[in-house]
N, C-alpha and C positions, 0 to 999 in steps of 0.2 A: 756586637759592635755596630756602630753607625759610622758611615764614611761619606765625606763630601770631597770636592776637589781640594779643599784647603785644610781640613782637619779630620781626625779620626776620634771617636769616643768609645771608650771601653768600659765595661762593668767589672772587669778583672784586669789587672795589670798584665799585659803581654810580656813574654820572656825578654824581649829587647827593649823593655820600657825603662828609661833612666831619667826620673824627673828632676829638673833643676829648680822647680819652686813649687810651693803649695799655696792654694787659693781657697778661701772660704767664701761661702755665699749664704745669704739670709733670706729665707722664703717666709715672709710675713703675710698671713692671709686672715682677713676679716670679712665676714658676711659673704663669703664666696668670691672674694676678690684679692688679688695679690698686689703688693706694692712693687712698682716698677720705677726705675730711674732712667733718664735719657742721657746717653753719652754726649759729652760736650764736643765743641768744634775742633778742639786740639787733641782729642782723644781717638784711639783706634775704634773703628765702627761708629764713627760720629753720626749722631742723629738716630742711632739705634736704641732699643730698649732692653734692659736686663734688671734683675734683682740686685740689691746692694750686695756688693762683693769686693774682695781685695786680697793682696798678698798677705801671708802670714810672716810676721816679723820675727827676727832672731830672738830666741827664748820664749816665744809665745806658744801656747797650746792652740789647737783649732778653735776650741771654744772661747778662749780669751780673744783671739783674733776676730771671731764673729762678732762679739759683743763690742769691741772697739770699732770695727768697720761700720757697724750699724750706726753707732753714735756719730762718727765722723761724717758719714754720708747723708744721714737723715736727722740727727739730733735726738733719736729715740734712744733712751736709756733703759736697759733691760738688766736683769740678773741671770746668773747661771741657771737658776731653776726654770727660767722661761725659755730655754733653749732645748731643743731636741735633736740629737745627731742622728741623721738619716744615712750616713755612710759617705762613700766616696765614688767619683768617677775619675777615669784616667784619660786624659785628653793629650793627643799629639797633634801639633801644628808643624809647619815646615821647619821652624827654627827653635822650637821649644816643646818639652814635654813637662806636664804638670799634673798634680793631684788636685782635684776639684772636690772640696768637702762641702756637703749640703747641711744646713741647719734649718729646721722649722722653728720659728719664732712664735710663741704662744701668748697672745694677748686677747683680752675680752672686749676692749673698747677701742674705737678708731683713734690712733694717736695723732698728734700734730707733727707734721713733717717740716723741719726747719733746720737745715744742715749748718753747723757752726763753722766748719772748715771747708767744705766742698759744695759748690753750688750746682744743683741739678733740677731739672724739670722732673716732676713725678706725677704719676697717676696710679689709680686703683683699678685693675682690670680683670674681668672675669675670664675664665678659660676660653669662652667663645670670643671675647674681644682680643685675647692674645693672638689668635689666628689672623687678625687684620693688622697687626703692628709689625714693623720691621725690627727683628730681634737680633742680638749680637749672636756671633758664631757659637755654636754648641747649645744655646738656650733651649731650643726645642727638645733635644735629647735630655737635657737636665730637668726640663718640666715634666717629660714623661716619666722620668725616674722619680721625681718628687710625687707625682700623682699616684704611681704605683706603691710608693712607701706609705703614703698617708691617706688620701681621700678614698682609694679603692678598698681599703682595709678597715674604715672606720665603722663602728656599730652606732646606731641611733640612740639617743638619749630620749627616754619617755618622759614627758613632763605633763603636769596637770595644771589647769587654770580655772579659777572660780570666779564667774560673774554673779556676784551677790547683788540681786536687784531688789529695790524697793521704791515703789512710787515713781517709776521711770528714772530711777537714779541707781548708779552702780558704785559700789565700795571700791576704792582705790587706796593704795599705800604708796608713800613717798620713800624711795630707797636711799640708803646712806650706808657707808662703810662696808660695801659689799664687794667692791672691785668690778662691778658691771652695772651699768645703768644708774650710778649714784646721781641723785638730784632729778630723777625721772619717776614719774608715777607708773605703777604696775598693778596687776591683779594679785590677790592671793594665789600663790603658786608654789610649785616645787617639784623635785624629781620623784619618780616612782621608785621605791626601794626594792632591793632583791626580794623575790617571792611575795610581792604585794601587788594587788590589782590596782588599776587606775582609780576605781571607785574608792577603795580603802585609802589610798594615797591622798585623795581629795578631802576625804573626812578628816584625816590626820592633820593635813596642812592647815585646814580651815580653823581647827582648834588650836594647834601650835602657834599660828600666826595672829589670829583674831579672837580666839576664845569662843567661837561659836560652834554649836553642835548640829551637825547635819544628818539627815537620814537618807539612805540611798534612794528611797522611793521618791524623794523631792529633787533629785539631780536629773538633769536633762542635758544630753550631749547636744551642743548647738553648732559646734565646728571642730574640725581637725585640720591642723597645719603641718605639712611636711616641709621643714625649713632647713637650709644650709647656711650657717654662719662660719664660724671656725670649727664647726663640728655638725654632724647630722642631728636634727631634733624632729621628733614627732610630738606635737603639742595637741592635747585634748582639752577643749573648753567646755566646761560644765556651767549650766545656768541654774540658779537656785533662788527661789523667791519665799521659801518657807524655812525657818531655822529657829533654834532655841538660843537665847542668850543675846546680849547686846555687844556688838563688836568692840574690842579694845586692843590696844597696841601691846601685845605680849612679847615683841622682840624689838625693844626700844634701841638696842645696839645696832640694828640693821634697818630700822624703819623710823622715819622722822615723825610720822603721824599717819592715821587713817582718816579718809574723808569721802563723803558721798558727792558725786557729780552727776549733773543730768546727762542722759544718754545722748542728748542733742547738742551738748556743750562740753565736751571732754577737754581737759586741760591740754595746752600746747606742748607741755613736757611730758606727755605720755610716751612711753617706750615706742619707737618707730614701728616695730614689728606687731605691737598691739594695735596701733592705729589702723594698719592694714587689715587686720583680723576683724576689727569692729565694722569696717567698711564691708567685708565680705559677709558678716553676720546680718548687717542691715539688708544686704541684697538677697539674703536667703540662701547664700551658698553654704553647702555643708563641708566643703573641702577646698583647701588652696595649698599652693606650692611657691616657695620663695628661695632665691639664691642658687638655683640650678641653671644649667645651660638650656637656653630656650631652642 
């Protein structure tokens, strides 16, 4: 239990706890930052920040209320499959007891925030930045609960990326219909499957996406990135200058085209995380981190 002069927060309901309402909250995190809304001048805790939240209406489930509140306060439309129920906190204030239900909202790309019914200032804040903001009552306890339920238990995704280089140019693919980074250029890349080595995954992805055959002896690890977006990622970047076959688009449902670009003139619509990696590689840095508390 956490206690202040004005409220108490429990992780289990105490025996004398009699809630008079239920509240849902939406924790939308992308690239290590949470979406926060500022309370208006005529609301309680005016000027303070908190995640999108609101009362459960009669006849609504917790999940239905979370989907509705997120849309009403931010204009962001989601489906039930994009919500993850984290459980409840039990909050006691001087004149009200209520159940506070937390939902993690899972999106891949940064959404546009434009509330159709309720006007709020908003910002995306890292966990470090949260400590500098005035937060509504019980927000700190809820954030700690969220952290323990999500971030502290996540396992990293191991991904491989191929820098296929020819005459100081690199092969890039334009993403489409993937749900992440569509309209942006990326490298040949993919997840390492179960019981597969990173090298094996790189050979497989190169053939599946571009029809090129690589040899392990021609792969050189040039960078490793430990990155947090809405999940933990360990990204291994392989460079290759020798291969068999001519690159072709073998996944036209997910790739608009393949194209070579000069290394000193990469496209503006290159995935932002890759822009940073190319800068690190140019500096000769073998390792980088992104999205973590500084």
